[in-house]
C-alpha positions, 0 to 999 in steps of 0.5 A: 686068248688071241680073241680076250687079246682084242677084247682088251684092246678094243675096251682099252682104247673105249676108255680112252676114247671116253676119258678124252670125251671127258676132258673135252665136256669138262674142258668146254664148260670151263672155258665158258664158265671164263667167260662169262666170267669176263663179262660178269667182272667188265659189267661190274666195273662198268657198274663200278666207275658210273656209281663213282661218278652218280656219286659225285655227281650228287657231290658236287650239287648237295655242296652249301656253295651250290644249295647256296647260289641255288638259293640267291637264283631263286630269291630264296632267303634264310627264315629269321628265328622267330620262325622257330618255335622251341619245345620242351620236350619232358619225361 
């Protein structure tokens, strides 16, 4: 009977140890995933702000006033109406 009690305690102790090791492994994976998520989130925020800055810069460069200034600096003039040809498309 004493032998069965010792075996039962040994099996219980091994079970508790295995359960604890499994919990540590799962917690380690959880912490690693949390760190990776934080890094990815920071990278995403950085890329988002860079994209917003580039969109703003494009808007400034494509603004009609800006294009007019560039055209004036390059001595460009609008085309005359005679330069355009009107075509009618029949179906």
